[in-house]
N, C-alpha and C positions, 0 to 999 in steps of 0.2 A: 068598048069605055073601058078604062083602068081602073081596078080595086083601090081606092087610096088605102085601104086596110092591109094589102097584100104586100108582101116584103119585096123591096125593088132592089135588083141587081145594079150599083152603081159601075159606072166606068171608070178606069183608073185615072188618077191626075197627073197628067206628066210632070206637075211643079211640086208635087209633094213628095217630101222625105221617105224611101223607101228602106225598111229594114234588108239587109241582105246577107248571105253566109258569111261568116268569119274567113279572113285571108287565109289560104294555106302556106305553109312554111316552106320554100323552095330551099333544097340543100346545096343545089348548084350557084346560088346567090351569095355575094359576099355580104357577110352581116356587120356592122360597126358594133364595137364592144366598149366595155368602161376602161379608162385608161387606169395603170396600176397605182395604187394608193401610195404615199409616202408613207404612211405609217405601217406597211407590211414590213415583216421581219425578212431582213437579207442575211444569208450565209458568206461570211467574209473569211478567207484561209489567210492565217499568218504567213509571212514570208520567211524561209529557213536561209540563213547565210551560206554560201558554199564554201567559205572559209572556215570559218569556227564552229558553225553548224546550229547558230543559235537561232530560236525561232523570235521574229521581228513582227510585231503589228502591222497589219496590212496598210500600204500607203506610205512607210516611210522611205527616205530616200538613201539612207545609209543604215549599216548595223549597229545597234545600239551597244555591241560588245565590243568587235574589233574595228569598226568604223569605216568598213567597206562600202564605197558607193556602189549602189546597186544599178544605177542607170549607165555603169560604166563597165559592169562585171560581164563577161561573155562566159557562156557555157562552153563545153568543149568542142562542140560541133557549129556553134552560131558563126554562119559564113563561112566555116571552114577555118576558125582560129582556134589555135590552142589554148586550153584552159591555163590561166595563171595561177600557179602554186606558189604558197610562201614556205619559208621554212618556220619552223613551230617549236615553242618550247613546250612540253608534255608533263604534267603533273602525274605524281604516282594514280591519282584518282582516274586519269584519263583526259581532263580536260586541256584544252590546247590553247595557246597564248602565238598568235602570230606574229613573226618579225618583220615589220614593213621596211621597205628602204629607208637608209639612213640610220640615224641614231635613236635608238628606244631605249628609255630609262625603265629599270627594273626595281621595285619596291612597294611599299605599304601604298605609295602615293607617285606611282610609275606609269608608263605607257603599257607595260607588262605588270598588271596589279596582281600582288601576291598578298593577301591578308594573312599574315602569320606573325605571332609575337617575336620569333626569332629574325625577323626579316627588317632591316632599317627602312625609312621613310622613302631615302633613295639610297639604295644598297648597291646597286651596279648599274652599268648600262651595257648594251649589246649592239653593234653597228654592222649592217647589212650593206655595205658598198663595195662596188668592182668587184662582185661575184666572190667576196670573202666577208668571212663572220668573225667579230673580233669581240671579246668581251672583258670589260674592266671595272675592277673593284672600286667603289668612289668613297673609301675610308669609312665602310661600315662597322658596326660596332662588333658583329659576330663573324665577320670575315666571309670569303667566297672562296670556294675550292672547285675546281675542273679535275674529275677523277681522282678525288681526294688529295690534289696536291692545292696548297693554299696558295692564293694570290696575294701580293702584296700591295698595297695602295695604290693605286694609278698604275699598276702593272697592266699591261695589254696582251692577251692570250689568245692567239688565232685557233680558230676550232674548224674541224673537218666534219662534224656531224658523229651523232652517236655518243657525244660524251655526256656525263652525269653531272650536272651542275649543282652545288651545294650552297644555298642561302643560309648560313648559321645553322646548318642542319635539314633545311627545307629544300626537298631535291626536285629538280626538273631534268628531263631528258632533252637534249637537241636532236630535232628530226629534220632532215633534208627533204625537198621534193626529189622524187625517183631513187629513194634508198632502196635496196635491193632489186634493182629494175623495175620498180613500179610506182605509180604515184599515189603511194598510200603512206599515211602517216604512222611512224613508229611509235608504239606506247610501251611502257615497262612491260617486260615479260613476266614480272610476278603477278600481274592480274589474270593470266592464262593458264589452263589446266595444262600440265605436260607430264609425260612419263617420265619418271625419274630412275637412274641406274642402281642408284643406293639408297638405303633408308636414310631419312633426314636424321642429322645430328643435333643435339641440345647446343644453342648458342650460348658462347661463356662471353663473360664482360670482359675486356681487354685489362680493366682495372677496377680497383675498389677503394671506397674512402671508409676508412677504417677508424672508429672512435667511439668513445662513450658507449660502449658494448654492442655496437652495431655494425655491420658490413654493408656499404650500400654501392651498388653497382654503378660504374661510370661507362659510358658508350664511347665508341672512335668519335672523336670531334669534340665540339661544345657542351658542356654540361654545366646549367646554371645551379645554383645554389640558393637556397634562401627559405624564410619563414612561410611564404605562400605556397599555395598547392600547385601554382603554374611551372614552378620549377623542376628540373631534371631531379634534384636532389632535395628533399625537404626536410629542414631543420627545425622544428618547432621548439623555438627558446626565444625569450622577449628580448634578448641581447640581439639577435640576428635580425636584419632588415629584410622586409619582404623578398625584393631581388637582391640579396648580398653580394654575390661574386660569381665567377666561372671557372671551371679546371678544363682545360683542352688536353686531349689526349689524341697525340699525333705521331706520325713516324718520326718525327722530328724531335720528340720528347715531351715532357709533361709541361704545361704554363698555367699559372695561378694568376688571377686578375681581379682586383677588388672594384665592383662596379659603384662606387660612391656611397658605401653602406655608412649608416648613421654613427656606429660606433668603432669601424675599420675592421681591418684583418691584419693579423700578426702571422708572420713566416718566422719561424724560431723567436729571435729575439727582435726583429725590426717590423715596424709598422709599415705597410705597403703603400705606395702612392697610388691615390684612386686611379682606376682607367691605364694602370701601367702594366704592361703583359711581362710577367716575370717568371724566369724558368724555374722549374720545381723538380727535385728529386725524391726516391722514395724514403730518405732518410731525413727530410725536412719534416717539422712539425708544423702545422696549420692551427693557428690560435684563434677562436672566436669568443672572447670573454673568457671564462675559465673553462671552456671545453677546447680540446686537443684531439687533433685528425692527423692521420698519415695515409699516404697512398700505398697500395700494394698492387705491384704489377702481377696479372696473372701469366702463369708458365705456358709456353709454346704447346699448341696443341700436337701430339704425335702425328706423324705423318702428313702434317701441312707444312 
């Protein structure tokens, strides 16, 4: 007879939910993870132009500086194709301006952009056609020189590479691909340290503007004069305009030009026509109101 007060062991109910051990992680089993979030920070590297070396934002189709189309630019070993190198105009700072095939305008609003007050908006143009490079002055205010020789307006000058081009005093150097046997861009050697055979000599100005108890040096090339501090020669007088005129010191002689000043420029006893280039001698007297000036040529340096 069973005891009703005795603890009874019940048999397992097959229909009852049983708690088992937690599943073990199989290291050989492929596990599904979460997809990457669009809010995660992604690192994107800028793209460097192979021609002008400018860093461009990722994803652009062409260089923001020189305009090279990236999806057509091949590296030197892509599919065995040689790298295409362009001629360059190189500033003294080392900045390079590529000369693309065809006609390239140079100036403050040109294809070759030069931001300098001495350079006209459309100063000159340089063409790269039929394996020949030719430069032409476009009637600029301060003129264009090639290795110190001034070009006449619309005069076309073929270039061979290595020439120094002066745009009213702002200098660039022409570098051709393959100069000195290599595909390297040539820059101004003044930016490199080099051993010198002799001690440097003090640079002497080729001419001086003398008057009113002062001697003001004039460099070779164009020297602007006026009341504002941006001029090569500053004459602080209310009669003088902000940019009054310019004096050119060249191998062909001295030249004076009035740049449309308010009160004019007198040469001896004649008033100059604005913007007309006039020959000048050391005996001539330049009059600006009541002030008088003359040019004094520096004597040649011994041994030069």
